[in-house]
Each structure stands twice: as structure tokens, then as C-alpha cells.
N, C-alpha and C positions, 0 to 999 in steps of 0.2 A: 578786855585789855586792862581796865582799871584794877581788876583782881590780880592780874599778872604783875602789874607795877607794884601793888601792895606786897606781893610775895617777894619781889626783888628787894624792896626796902627793908623788909623784916630781917633782922639778923645782920644788917649791913655793918661793914667794918671799914676802917681807913684803908684805902688801896693806894699803893705807890704807882700811880700811872706814870708812864714815861713822859718827859717833857720834849716837845718838838724843838729841835735846835738847828741852826744853820750848819752847813758843811757836811751834812749826812747825805751821801750820794743816793739817788734813786736808781735802782738796778732792775733790769728786765731780763726774763719774764717774772722774776720773783715778786716784784712790787705790784704786779697785777693782782696778786693774791692778798690774803688777809693779814692784818697786823694785830693779832688778838690782845696784845698787852696794852694797846692804846684804848682810851675811853670810847671814842666814836670813829666811825668809818663809813664811807658810802661808795657805791658804784652807781653813777647817775647818768642816764641817757635821755637826751631830748632830741627831737628831730621832726622833719616834715616828710609826709608820705603822699604819693600820687597813685591813685588806683586806676584800674582799667576803665572805670567810669569817668575818668578825667578829672575827678575832684581832688582837692588838696585838703589834707588834715594834718594836725599836729599830734605827736604822741610823746609820752614820757613813761619811763619805767626806772625805778630806783630801788636798790637794796641797801638797807642800813644795817650795820652791825654795831652793837653797843656792849661794853663790858660793865656789868653792874658791880657795885661795891660788895662783892661776895668773897668771903674768906677762901683763898685758894687751897687751904688745908682741909676744907670741908670734904669728906670722902663720899658724900651722897651723890649718886648718879643723877638725882633730881635737882641738885644745886644749879641755879641758873648762871653759869659762868659766862656764857655769851647768849645774847638775845638778838634775833634778827627780825626786821620789819621790812615790808616792801609796799610800794605804791605803784600803780600803773594808771595812766589816764589817756583819754583820747579827746582831742579838740576837733569837733566836727561842726562847721558853720551851719549845716543843715539842721543840727540838733539845737544849737544856740546856747548850750551850756556844757560844762565839762562832764564827761562820763568817766568814772574811776572805780577802782577796786583796791583792796589791800589784803595783805597777809601778815601774820606775826606768829612767832614761836620761839621757844628757847632751843638752842642747838642740841642736837642729838635725837636718839630714839627713832632714827630714820625719817624724821619729820622735817628738820631744818639742818643744813650743813653749809659750812664755808671752808674753803681750802686755803691752806698756807702754801705759798710758793708758786701758785698759778691762779688765774682768775676763774673762780667757779663758786657760785653761791646759789642756794636753792631753798625754798620753803614750799613743801608739798609739791604741787604741780607747777609752780612758778620756778624758772631757772634762768640765770645768766651765767655764761661761761665763755672762756676763750678756747677756741678750737685748735687742734694741732697745726693747722695751716695759718694761724695768726688772726683769723676772723673771730668775731664775737657772735654768740647766739643769744637771743632773748625770746623767751616764751612765757606768755601769761594768758590766763583765762579768767574773765570776770562775767558777771550776770549780763552785761550789756555788750561786751565785745571780747575778742581774743585775737592775739597776733602771734606769729612765729616768724621771727626776722633773723637775718644774718647781717652783720655790720662789718664791712671790710675796710681796714685802714688804707688810706691813700697817701698819708703823710706820716712822718715819724712822730713820736710823742712830743708834746709841747710842755716843757717844764715851766711851771708858773712860779712867780716870785724870783728869788735868787736860787737858781739851780734846783727848784722844787721846794724851797723853803718859803712859804707864803705868809707874811704877817697879816694878822686880823685885828690888831689892837695896839695900844701904846706900849705894852710890855712885850719883850722879845718872846716869851713863852706863849703868848696869845697868837698862835700861828698853827698852820697845818703843813704837812707834806702834801704836795698838790701837783698833779699833772693832768693834761687833757689830751684827748684824741679827737681833733676836729676833722671835718670832711670825711666822716665815715660813709661809705657807699652802702645803702640799705636795699635789700631785696627780701621778699617773703610773701606772706599771706596775711590778710586781715579779714576777720569774720565779724559781721554785724547781723544780729538776728539769725535768719536761716540762710544768709548769703555769704559766700566766701569769695574773695577776689585777690588776684596778684597785685602787689604794691612794690613801688620802688621809691627811693628818696635819698635824703642825706641827713646825717645825725652828728651829734657831739657827745662824747663820753668824758665825764669828769670823775677823777679819783682823788679822794682826800681822806687822810686819817689824822687825828688830833686827840689831845687830852684836854685842851683848854682853848676852845674855838672862839668863844665870845667873852668879852670883858663884862663885868657885872653891870656897867653903865650902858651896855648896848641894848637897843630896842629891837633891832632886826636888820635885815640887809636887802638891798637891791643888787641883783646879779644879772648879767647877760652874757651869752655866748653866741657869736655871730659867725656863720660861714659865708664868706663873700664869693661871688661868682668867679673872680679871678684867681681863687685859691688862697687868698689871705684869710686870716682868722683873728678875731678879736674877743678877748675876755676882759670885762670890766665889772667892778663891784664897788659898793660903798656900804659901810657899817653905820647905821644911823644911831645917834645918841638919844637916850631917854630924855624927854623934854625938848627935843629939837636939836638940829645941827648934825654934823657928820663927825663920827668918832675916828674912822679910818677909811681908806679907799686904796684902790690899786688895780692892777690888771696887767695885760700884755697884748701887744699886737704882733702877730707874725705876718710879715709882708709876703706878697706873692713870690718873691725871690728867696724866701726862707729866712731872711733876717728878722730877729726878734727884738722888739723895743719893749723894755720893762717900764711900766707906768708906776710912778710914785704917788703918794696920797694926793698931792697938789695937782696931779695931771688929769684927774678924773672928776667930772661933775655931771650929775643927773638933774635935769629940769623938767618937772611935770608939765605936760601939755593938756592932758585930758584925764579926768578921774571918773571912776565907776563905783557906785555903791552896791554892795551885796545885799539883796533882800533877805538872804538866809542869816547872815551874821552881823550885818550892819557895818562891816569894815569898808573903808573907802580906799581904793587903790589908784595910784597914778599909772594907769594902764597904757597910756601913750606918753613917751618921754623923749626929750632931746638929750642925747648923750654927747658930751663934749670931752675931747681927749687932746691933751697937749703933747705934740710930737716934736722931734728936733727941728722939723721944717716948718712948724706952725701948728695952730689949733685946727682940728678937724671936728666936724659935727655930723651926727647921724640922727635922724628922727626914727624912733621905734614905734611902729604902729601895730596893734594887736590884730590877729586874724579875726577875732570878735571879742567883746569886752568880758563876757561872763565865763572866765577861765579860772575861777576860784576852786581850790581843792579843800573841801570841808571834811576833815578826818576826825571830827570830834567823837563820832560814835566808836572809834577805835582808840580813843584816849590820846590822840596825836594832834599836832597843831593844825591851824587853819592858815592857809597861804594861797597866793595867786601864782600860778605857773602856766605861762601862756606862750603860744607860738606868735612870733612877731616878724614883720617885714621891715626892711630898711632899704635905702638906696644901694643897689648893687649886692644885696645879700638878704639872708633870712636866718633866723635862729629862735632863741627862747629868752624870755624875761621872767625872772623869779623875784617875788615881792613877799617878804616875810615880816612879821611883827606889826602888821597894820590892824589886826584884830586885838592883839595884846602882845606885850613883850615876849619874845621867844627865848626859850631856854634849852640848851643842849646838854 
């Protein structure tokens, strides 16, 4: 991976990446597909599974697309105009630590591909795509596990921020185009070792694309997506400032009746309740937190409790970041909590 990064940087040129601006409508199904002119993009699924053995596990699969600073006039078929990365993880309390795998490749040569106009991204034998009937399919195979899942939407897309324009910092261009698909109904199969079993569950899909996601003074972020039992859905995040404090925050709550409340920076607060130190990286994560959200009717609080503490994803062998990505429970719901920048400042 480090060799690949070096090849991308060699011969780099100034690239006029598009700026994320308000007022650009999100259109379906086209925006399920790739936006190759932007610097960074992801298809991000997190969720909970229940097997025929009665046990609950968390799972995550993410495909990233990045556009390196490569001259578009370069005629070489080997020019890395688009590079794809993917992570997959399984949170199994019986194991007690995160199981994960990854893939990476430049686009092309039948190895990696991403489609414009429809959701479909693949690296070798890993693939996530939107099926003709509107369901999504996610298939991955790692050394420790494999899953083949379908994710059926039960609600319309949830546009984040202002009609899909989601600020991430003090400058208007520090933003992403962002929508979510909460309450995805999951069915499929999970393989561990030599055993395969049917699984069902619920998941959350995040779609974002941006050219300037983080301000230079940002250390990292805390993010959560919660599917509530009554059909409501909550996304909340904070961008932490280097040296301490909060640089930006936001989110949205879609109530069970479909009404959406947009959360401004002052409406969201995370308060650590319990920390866990990674023996592998030394990073200390606030794995249990109280999330406080100010709504028109008053302040609501939810306690986020991890399925188990050791859900750190250490991708240093692939030249990628270290972060904590864990299944969490709360009163009346469950979802995922993501914690980045606790090992070192994250850069996209």
C-alpha cells in the first residue's frame, strides 16, 4: 500500500477538485453511483446481525474512492486516476476483538471498478451494488469471516444537513454531499471458519462525497448512526479540534412520523463515560458516551454502550488509519459509533 501511495504522489499536479456547495440537489438513482471528479467518496454500511445460533454481532463494510492528483491528460492506462479501498469488519463478543480485512487497487484492468449513475463498486471478489429491485448487495471474504448480504430499504433516503449539503467546518466549502439509508432490513449468510449460517438484522448506509472534508485544524471526529425500535433514526457527529475542543458538530433526527429535525453545531454534545486503551496502538477511545441533543421540545440524552470495548480497526499494515468502529446499544435502539483521530490526527 505504501508503494502504491508513493506512485500516486509521483508526478502529482494541481487538480481542480469541485467544491461542495449548497443548493445542489441529490438525485436518485444517479447519486447512488460514483462522483469521480470529487477528491473523496464512500459507501459505508454498519449494522447488527442475528444468526440462527441466537447470537448478535456487529458488521461493517465500506468502499472508499479517491481521486489522486494525477494529470487527466496523462494517456497511460496505468495512470491511477481513481483508487479504491475497502474495509470489512465483524464485531463478535465471543471473539472479544474486531475481525477485519481490506482490499485496495487502482480502478481498471478488471480488478477494481466503480460505476457512475448507479451504486456498484467492486475490488476483486468484494462488491457492493444496488440491485434492480432497489435492494443493496454486499459480499466480502476475509481470512476470518465472509458474508453475503442483501440490504432492503424500508424508508426513503434521509438527506443530511440542508437538503444533502452537510457542513463539516467553519468554511462553507468544508462540507460533503451526504445522505443516509437507515433501517435497512438485512438478510443473508455469514461464514466463520468452516460454518455458515443464515443471518438477519438491520443496517445503516451512509453516502458522502467531498473535496474538502476536514479543516486543517481538525483532529478527527466522533459519529453515530442509531436505528430506533419505533422507526426513528438519528445521526450525530462532532469534529474535534487539534489541542482540544469542538470545531464543528451537527446531525439530524428523523422522527417515527417522518419529520426531520436538523441539528446545528450547538445542538449536539458528546460526553465520555468510559474509556478503553488499545494495547496494540496505545490510543485511548471514549467507547461509552452520553449523546445530548437539543430538540425543539427540549434536550434529549442517550447513553451509547459498546457491544464490547475492543472494536478498534488497525489498518496500519495497509497504510491506512487507525480508528474505532463499534456496534453500540442505547435506550430503544442500536447502531454504530465511529471514533477517529485518537491515535493521531486524521487526514483525508
